[in-house]
C-alpha positions in Angstrom: 0.1 0.0 -0.1 2.8 2.1 0.9 4.5 1.6 -2.6 1.1 2.5 -4.4 1.0 5.7 -2.4 4.5 6.4 -3.3 4.1 5.7 -7.0 0.8 8.0 -7.1 2.8 11.0 -5.7 5.4 10.6 -8.0 3.0 10.4 -11.0 1.2 13.2 -9.6 4.5 15.3 -9.4 5.5 14.5 -12.7 2.3 15.6 -14.3 2.4 18.9 -12.4 6.3 19.4 -13.4 5.1 18.4 -17.4 2.6 21.0 -17.1 5.1 23.9 -16.4 6.7 23.1 -19.7 3.6 24.1 -21.7 4.6 26.0 -24.9 3.4 29.5 -24.9 1.3 31.1 -27.8 3.3 32.6 -30.7 1.9 36.0 -29.7 2.9 35.8 -26.1 6.3 34.6 -27.3 6.9 37.3 -29.6 5.4 39.9 -27.0 7.9 38.6 -24.3 11.0 38.7 -27.1 10.2 42.3 -28.0 9.9 43.3 -24.1 13.1 41.6 -23.4 14.9 43.2 -26.5 13.8 46.8 -25.7 15.0 46.1 -22.0 18.3 44.9 -23.2 18.5 48.0 -25.7 17.6 50.3 -22.7 20.4 48.8 -20.5 22.7 48.9 -23.4 22.1 52.7 -23.8 22.2 53.4 -20.1 25.6 51.5 -20.0 27.1 53.4 -23.0 26.0 56.9 -21.8 27.5 55.9 -18.2 30.7 54.8 -20.1 30.9 58.1 -22.1 30.3 60.2 -18.8 32.9 58.1 -16.8 35.4 58.5 -19.7 34.9 62.4 -20.1 35.4 62.4 -16.2 38.6 60.7 -16.5 40.0 62.6 -19.5 38.9 65.8 -17.5 41.1 64.6 -14.4 44.1 63.8 -16.6 43.9 67.2 -18.2 43.8 68.8 -14.9 46.7 66.8 -13.4 48.6 67.4 -16.5 48.1 71.2 -16.1 49.2 71.3 -12.5 52.5 69.0 -13.6 53.1 71.6 -16.6 52.7 74.7 -14.1 55.2 73.0 -11.3 57.5 72.3 -14.2 57.2 75.8 -15.3 57.7 77.1 -12.1 60.8 75.1 -11.3 62.1 76.4 -14.7 61.4 80.0 -13.6 63.0 79.3 -10.2 66.1 77.9 -12.0 66.3 81.3 -14.2 65.9 83.4 -11.1 68.6 81.5 -9.0 70.9 81.9 -12.2 70.3 85.5 -12.5 71.0 86.1 -8.7 74.2 84.3 -9.2 75.3 86.5 -12.3 74.3 89.3 -10.3 76.8 88.3 -7.2 79.4 88.0 -10.1 78.7 91.2 -11.6 78.5 93.2 -8.4 81.7 91.6 -7.4 83.4 92.9 -10.7 82.0 96.3 -9.9 84.3 96.5 -7.0 87.2 97.0 -9.2 85.8 100.4 -10.3 85.3 103.4 -8.2 83.2 106.3 -7.8 80.3 107.0 -10.3 81.7 104.1 -12.6 80.9 101.6 -9.7 77.6 103.1 -8.9 76.5 103.0 -12.3 77.9 99.3 -12.7 76.0 98.2 -9.6 72.8 100.1 -10.8 73.1 98.1 -14.0 73.7 94.7 -12.3 70.7 95.5 -10.0 68.6 96.5 -13.2 69.2 93.3 -15.0 68.5 91.3 -11.9 65.2 93.0 -11.4 64.3 92.6 -15.1 64.9 88.9 -14.7 62.8 88.7 -11.6 60.0 90.5 -13.2 60.1 88.1 -16.0 60.0 85.1 -13.8 57.0 86.9 -12.1 55.0 87.2 -15.1 55.9 83.6 -16.1 54.5 82.2 -13.0 51.1 84.3 -12.9 50.9 83.1 -16.7 50.1 79.3 -15.4 48.7 79.7 -11.8 
């Protein structure tokens, strides 16, 4: 008796599972396919837009960082020019010591004017990219 009940239950389970695999009507299948295709297209479009937005943000970040690096490099070059000019000024002032009177004063004024001109150019260079 027990075996009969088990076989009956097994047969009922098989019939109920077989009923789940019933074919849908062609119209229903077409509707489901169209709906799935539309959803996939929408998801693809959203993903493409997100990718474009992310790439634009990344490019913007790269550009900003490149500009910062360029500014640092230009500042370093300007600082080097100024340091060299200060060294040249010291040498020129030392040479002015060989002169006396008005000639010495003129020599110093020219050396300091040259240094001031370089410092002004350096300041302009730095302000151009800050």
